[in-house]
C-alpha positions as CSV (number, residue, x, y, z in Angstrom):
1,X,-44.2,16.7,51.9
2,X,-42.9,19.9,51.7
3,X,-43.7,21.0,55.2
4,X,-42.0,17.9,56.4
5,X,-38.8,18.5,54.4
6,X,-38.5,22.1,55.7
7,X,-39.5,21.3,59.3
8,X,-42.3,23.8,58.9
9,X,-45.7,23.8,60.7
10,X,-48.7,22.7,58.9
11,X,-50.4,25.9,59.2
12,X,-49.2,26.7,55.8
13,X,-51.3,23.9,54.6
14,X,-54.4,24.7,56.9
15,X,-54.5,28.3,55.4
16,X,-54.6,26.5,52.1
17,X,-58.0,25.6,53.1
18,X,-57.3,22.1,54.3
19,X,-58.7,20.9,57.4
20,X,-56.9,18.6,59.9
21,X,-58.8,15.5,59.1
22,X,-57.5,15.9,55.8
23,X,-54.3,16.5,56.7
24,X,-53.9,13.4,58.9
25,X,-55.4,11.4,55.8
26,X,-52.8,12.8,53.7
27,X,-50.2,11.9,56.0
28,X,-51.4,8.5,56.0
29,X,-51.7,7.7,52.6
30,X,-48.1,9.2,52.3
31,X,-46.9,6.8,55.2
32,X,-48.8,3.8,53.1
33,X,-47.4,4.9,50.0
34,X,-43.5,5.2,51.4
35,X,-42.9,8.9,51.1
36,X,-42.9,9.6,54.8
37,X,-41.5,7.3,57.8
38,X,-41.5,7.7,61.7
39,X,-37.7,8.2,62.8
40,X,-36.5,7.0,66.4
41,X,-37.9,10.1,68.3
42,X,-41.5,9.3,66.3
43,X,-40.7,12.4,64.3
44,X,-42.2,11.9,60.5
45,X,-39.5,12.5,58.1
46,X,-39.2,12.0,54.3
47,X,-38.1,8.9,52.9
48,X,-35.6,8.5,50.1
49,X,-38.8,8.3,47.7
50,X,-40.3,11.3,49.2
51,X,-37.4,13.5,49.0
52,X,-36.7,12.5,45.2
53,X,-40.6,13.4,44.9
54,X,-39.9,16.9,46.1
55,X,-36.7,17.4,44.3
56,X,-38.3,16.6,41.3
57,X,-41.1,18.7,41.9
58,X,-39.0,21.8,42.8
59,X,-37.2,21.4,39.7
60,X,-40.5,21.2,37.5
61,X,-42.4,23.7,39.5
62,X,-41.6,26.6,37.1
63,X,-42.9,25.1,34.4
64,X,-45.7,24.1,36.2
65,X,-46.4,27.7,37.4
66,X,-46.5,29.1,33.8
67,X,-48.7,26.3,32.2
68,X,-51.2,26.4,35.0
69,X,-53.1,29.3,33.6
70,X,-53.0,29.9,29.9
71,X,-52.5,33.7,29.2
72,X,-55.6,35.4,27.9
73,X,-54.1,37.5,25.3
74,X,-57.7,38.6,23.6
75,X,-57.7,40.4,27.2
76,X,-54.9,42.6,26.9
77,X,-55.0,46.0,25.8
78,X,-52.3,48.3,24.3
79,X,-50.8,50.4,27.1
80,X,-51.5,54.1,26.9
81,X,-49.3,56.9,25.8
82,X,-47.5,58.7,28.5
83,X,-48.7,62.0,27.1
84,X,-52.5,61.0,27.2
85,X,-54.0,62.6,30.3
86,X,-57.5,61.3,31.5
87,X,-59.7,63.4,33.4
88,X,-62.1,61.8,35.3
89,X,-65.7,62.3,35.0
90,X,-67.2,64.2,38.0
91,X,-69.2,62.2,40.0
92,X,-72.3,64.4,41.8
């Protein structure tokens, strides 16, 4: 829906791994659910419901991105002191 709102190409969605048939089925489902509609020029546009849905997603996207992957604090190590010099082993 964001591609349609911003009038972008579906190449962005295609680059995420969706096939053309999956994109077409998603558009059909969004049309049936009332998020999209055709205008007078047979262009797919967002309905008010679709626009509100995209806006709600944008408002909450910061929270989603932070909660999507939980930080694994046990894998972090303390940074080295800048005064430490590390000499790599010589490869033969």
